[in-house]
ROMARKOL-645614 format. One record per residue (C-alpha): x, y, z; residue in one letter; residue number from 1. Coordinates in steps of 0.1 Angstrom, whole numbers, padded with zeros to 4 digits. Layout:
BEGIN
    xx    yy    zz r   k
     X     Y     Z A NUM
...
***
This chain:
BEGIN
    xx    yy    zz r   k
 -0489 -0529 -0584 X   1
 -0482 -0497 -0578 X   2
 -0476 -0486 -0542 X   3
 -0469 -0446 -0534 X   4
 -0442 -0444 -0498 X   5
 -0441 -0410 -0480 X   6
 -0426 -0396 -0450 X   7
 -0462 -0403 -0430 X   8
 -0463 -0439 -0442 X   9
 -0425 -0452 -0449 X  10
 -0409 -0430 -0418 X  11
 -0379 -0424 -0442 X  12
 -0387 -0410 -0477 X  13
 -0385 -0377 -0480 X  14
 -0413 -0373 -0512 X  15
 -0435 -0397 -0522 X  16
 -0424 -0421 -0548 X  17
 -0436 -0449 -0574 X  18
 -0429 -0483 -0566 X  19
 -0426 -0517 -0586 X  20
 -0436 -0496 -0618 X  21
 -0432 -0526 -0641 X  22
 -0460 -0546 -0624 X  23
 -0495 -0539 -0644 X  24
 -0523 -0525 -0626 X  25
 -0556 -0546 -0627 X  26
 -0587 -0520 -0638 X  27
 -0605 -0509 -0612 X  28
 -0638 -0499 -0614 X  29
 -0653 -0473 -0586 X  30
 -0685 -0468 -0577 X  31
 -0708 -0443 -0557 X  32
 -0739 -0456 -0549 X  33
 -0764 -0438 -0533 X  34
 -0806 -0435 -0530 X  35
 -0822 -0428 -0564 X  36
 -0842 -0401 -0544 X  37
 -0809 -0383 -0535 X  38
 -0799 -0373 -0568 X  39
 -0810 -0344 -0569 X  40
 -0798 -0335 -0536 X  41
 -0769 -0305 -0542 X  42
 -0742 -0324 -0518 X  43
 -0743 -0354 -0536 X  44
 -0736 -0339 -0569 X  45
 -0710 -0319 -0557 X  46
 -0689 -0352 -0543 X  47
 -0702 -0366 -0574 X  48
 -0684 -0339 -0597 X  49
 -0655 -0341 -0568 X  50
 -0647 -0376 -0568 X  51
 -0650 -0377 -0607 X  52
 -0623 -0350 -0614 X  53
 -0599 -0365 -0586 X  54
 -0606 -0399 -0605 X  55
 -0594 -0383 -0638 X  56
 -0563 -0372 -0623 X  57
 -0552 -0405 -0614 X  58
 -0520 -0416 -0631 X  59
 -0516 -0457 -0631 X  60
***
């Protein structure tokens, strides 16, 4: 499991840092679920695109 520690959650780290690097991360399936009739709603499309863009930058 990879954990990030930061000033906010740890109270003492100056910069976020990866811990437990030697432990393999399991695959994590993520789903965005919404009613089918909302598929063409612009807000849903923008939010979906935002999540996909963020997920592509995730580093494991």
